[in-house]
C-alpha positions as CSV (number, residue, x, y, z in Angstrom):
1,M,-1.0,2.2,10.7
2,K,-2.5,-1.2,10.4
3,W,-3.4,-3.3,7.2
4,S,-7.1,-2.2,7.8
5,D,-6.1,1.7,7.2
6,I,-6.3,1.1,3.4
7,Q,-6.7,4.8,2.7
8,D,-4.0,6.0,5.0
9,I,-1.8,3.5,3.3
10,S,-2.6,4.6,-0.2
11,I,-2.0,8.2,0.7
12,A,1.4,7.4,2.2
13,L,2.5,5.4,-0.7
14,S,1.5,8.0,-3.2
15,E,3.6,10.6,-1.2
16,S,6.5,8.5,-0.8
17,R,6.6,7.0,-4.3
18,P,5.2,9.6,-6.5
19,E,7.2,8.2,-9.4
20,V,5.5,4.9,-9.3
21,D,2.4,4.0,-11.3
22,P,0.4,1.6,-9.0
23,R,-1.2,-0.2,-11.9
24,Y,2.0,-1.8,-12.6
25,V,3.2,-2.7,-9.1
26,N,3.5,-6.5,-8.4
27,F,2.2,-7.5,-4.9
28,V,5.7,-8.6,-3.6
29,D,6.9,-5.1,-4.0
30,L,3.7,-3.4,-2.6
31,R,3.8,-5.4,0.5
32,S,7.5,-4.6,1.0
33,W,6.7,-0.9,0.4
34,V,3.8,-1.0,2.9
35,L,5.9,-2.7,5.7
36,A,8.6,0.1,5.1
37,L,6.2,3.1,5.6
38,D,6.9,5.2,8.6
39,G,4.3,4.6,11.1
40,F,3.2,1.1,9.8
41,D,3.3,-1.3,12.8
42,D,1.2,-4.2,11.9
43,D,1.9,-8.1,11.7
44,P,3.3,-8.7,8.2
45,D,1.6,-12.2,8.3
46,R,-1.8,-10.6,8.5
47,C,-1.6,-9.4,5.0
48,G,-3.3,-11.4,2.1
49,E,-4.1,-10.7,-1.6
50,K,-7.3,-9.3,-0.9
51,I,-5.7,-6.5,1.3
52,L,-3.0,-5.8,-1.3
53,E,-5.6,-5.5,-4.0
54,A,-7.6,-3.1,-2.0
55,V,-4.4,-1.0,-1.2
56,Q,-3.4,-1.0,-4.9
57,A,-7.0,0.0,-5.8
58,A,-7.1,2.9,-3.5
59,W,-3.6,4.1,-4.4
60,I,-4.8,4.1,-8.1
61,E,-7.8,6.1,-6.9
62,E,-5.4,8.4,-4.9
63,I,-3.4,9.3,-8.0
64,D,-6.4,9.7,-10.5
């Protein structure tokens, strides 16, 4: 997965952290969790606030 795979990331996060409500996740934790996902192999420095916002929004949509 790459940072551009927002939907895949959100699905993986919802599956790996079902107990977490993404509305209350800070970006520091979110970034760490994405980097730790199996199959994620993009450059950590390519991530910015806009990408994290998109991941968080997609994750919220995924659980709703």
